[in-house]
C-alpha positions in Angstrom: -157.9 -96.7 66.6 -157.6 -94.5 69.7 -156.0 -97.4 71.6 -153.4 -97.8 68.9 -152.5 -94.1 69.0 -152.4 -94.1 72.7 -150.1 -97.2 72.7 -147.8 -95.5 70.2 -147.6 -92.3 72.3 -146.9 -94.2 75.4 -144.1 -96.3 73.7 -142.6 -93.0 72.4 -142.6 -91.5 75.8 -141.1 -94.5 77.4 -138.4 -94.5 74.7 -137.2 -91.0 75.6 -137.9 -91.0 79.4 -134.5 -92.6 80.3 -132.6 -89.9 78.4 -134.4 -87.1 80.1 -134.1 -88.7 83.5 -130.4 -89.4 83.0 -129.7 -85.8 82.9 -131.3 -85.0 86.2 -130.6 -87.1 89.2 -133.7 -85.6 91.0 -136.1 -87.1 88.4 -137.1 -83.8 86.7 -136.0 -82.2 83.4 -133.3 -79.6 83.4 -131.9 -77.5 80.6 -128.3 -76.4 81.4 -128.5 -73.8 78.7 -131.2 -72.0 80.7 -129.4 -72.1 84.0 -130.9 -72.2 87.4 -131.9 -69.4 89.7 -132.5 -68.9 93.4 -133.4 -66.2 95.8 -132.1 -66.0 99.4 -132.9 -63.0 101.6 -132.2 -60.0 99.3 -129.8 -61.9 97.0 -130.8 -63.3 93.6 -128.4 -65.8 92.0 -128.8 -66.9 88.4 -127.1 -68.3 85.3 -124.8 -70.8 87.0 -122.8 -72.8 84.5 -119.6 -74.7 84.0 -117.8 -76.0 80.9 -117.5 -79.7 80.3 -114.2 -81.2 81.4 -111.8 -82.3 78.7 -110.1 -85.6 79.0 -109.0 -86.3 82.6 -108.8 -82.6 83.6 -108.7 -82.6 87.5 -110.2 -79.1 87.9 -112.9 -76.9 86.5 -114.7 -73.6 87.3 -118.3 -72.6 87.8 -119.7 -69.2 86.9 -122.8 -67.2 87.9 -124.3 -63.8 88.7 -125.3 -62.6 92.2 -127.5 -59.5 92.6 -128.0 -57.7 95.9 -131.4 -55.9 96.1 -131.0 -55.2 99.7 -129.9 -52.1 101.6 -127.0 -53.9 103.3 -123.8 -55.4 101.8 -123.2 -59.1 102.1 -120.2 -61.4 101.7 -119.8 -64.7 99.8 -117.6 -66.6 102.3 -117.7 -70.2 101.1 -118.6 -72.6 98.2 -118.9 -76.3 98.2 -119.9 -79.1 95.9 -119.8 -82.9 96.0 -118.2 -82.9 92.5 -114.9 -81.7 93.9 -112.6 -82.4 96.7 -112.1 -78.7 97.4 -114.0 -75.7 96.2 -112.4 -72.2 96.4 -113.3 -68.7 95.2 -110.7 -67.4 92.7 -110.0 -64.3 90.7 -107.6 -63.4 87.9 -105.1 -60.6 88.4 -102.3 -59.1 86.3 -98.9 -59.7 87.9 -95.9 -58.3 86.1 -97.7 -58.5 82.8 -98.9 -62.1 83.4 -102.5 -63.0 84.1 -102.5 -65.2 87.3 -105.3 -66.9 89.1 -105.5 -66.6 92.9 -107.7 -67.5 95.7 -109.7 -64.9 97.5 -111.1 -65.4 101.0 -114.4 -63.7 100.3 -116.3 -61.7 97.7 -118.2 -58.5 98.7 -121.7 -58.3 97.3 -122.4 -54.6 97.7 -126.0 -53.4 98.2 -127.7 -52.4 94.9 -125.1 -54.1 92.6 -124.6 -57.3 90.7 -121.4 -59.3 90.8 -120.6 -61.5 88.0 -118.5 -64.6 88.2 -117.2 -65.1 84.6 -114.3 -66.6 82.7 -111.2 -64.4 83.1 -112.5 -62.9 86.4 -114.1 -64.1 89.6 -115.0 -67.8 89.5 -115.7 -70.8 91.8 -112.8 -73.2 91.3 -113.6 -76.9 91.5 -110.4 -78.7 92.5 -109.9 -82.4 92.4 -113.1 -83.3 90.5 -114.7 -86.5 91.7 -116.4 -87.0 88.3 -116.2 -85.7 84.8 -118.5 -82.7 84.0 -120.5 -83.9 80.9 -122.2 -81.4 78.6 -126.0 -81.5 79.2 -125.7 -82.6 82.9 -125.7 -80.6 86.1 -124.2 -80.6 89.6 -125.1 -79.0 92.9 -123.1 -76.0 94.1 -123.7 -74.6 97.5 -122.8 -70.9 98.3 -122.6 -69.6 101.8 -123.1 -65.9 102.5 -122.2 -64.1 105.7 -125.7 -62.6 106.2 -128.1 -64.3 103.8 -127.0 -67.8 104.7 -126.7 -70.9 102.5 -128.2 -71.7 99.1 -127.7 -74.6 96.6 -128.0 -74.1 92.9 -127.9 -76.6 90.0 -125.1 -75.7 87.8 -125.6 -76.6 84.2 -122.7 -78.0 82.2 -122.5 -76.3 78.8 -119.9 -75.0 76.3 -121.4 -71.5 76.7 -122.9 -69.4 79.4 -126.7 -69.3 79.6 -128.1 -66.3 77.6 -131.7 -66.5 78.6 -134.0 -68.0 81.1 -134.4 -67.2 84.8 -133.1 -63.8 85.7 -132.9 -62.5 82.1 -134.7 -59.4 83.1 -131.7 -58.3 85.2 -130.1 -55.2 83.8 -126.6 -55.4 82.5 -124.9 -53.1 85.1 -122.2 -55.7 85.8 -119.8 -55.2 88.6 -117.0 -57.8 89.0 -114.7 -57.4 91.9 -113.7 -58.6 95.3 -112.9 -56.9 98.7 -109.3 -56.7 97.8 -109.9 -54.5 94.7 
């Protein structure tokens, strides 16, 4: 009887294993609704996400939060990912009553603040996608900071931003901006 139960459990696990592994090229499980988090020097990065691409859309955007718990300001100076031919840091600005997206060279991460990259504001633009962004999957995004250095996050692809998980304890004193504000 125990052998039959064990065999059924093993068969059930083997049946679902390919689905779980298909979502994570590194062989582990990943829930894009939770987001990923990382800490580098005094910076905490969390809730990275991107929307799934529709049709043959050539571009997309990634969003996240960066908190600086240090005593010195830092600067996000570059972003890169293998899912796009080019990766740029962008913001939205009003220009003669029209909301326009434009590239920024860097984003200041002031000491003691959190900078949010969110729809309608700062974002990481993925230009010339090399593959579709499928809901439930993820992709690597590397951010380069002037002082803290380089860190790679797994960006979950989801219709909505993560609302819980790593970093949920961060207070909501959001500050979105760039050095040109």
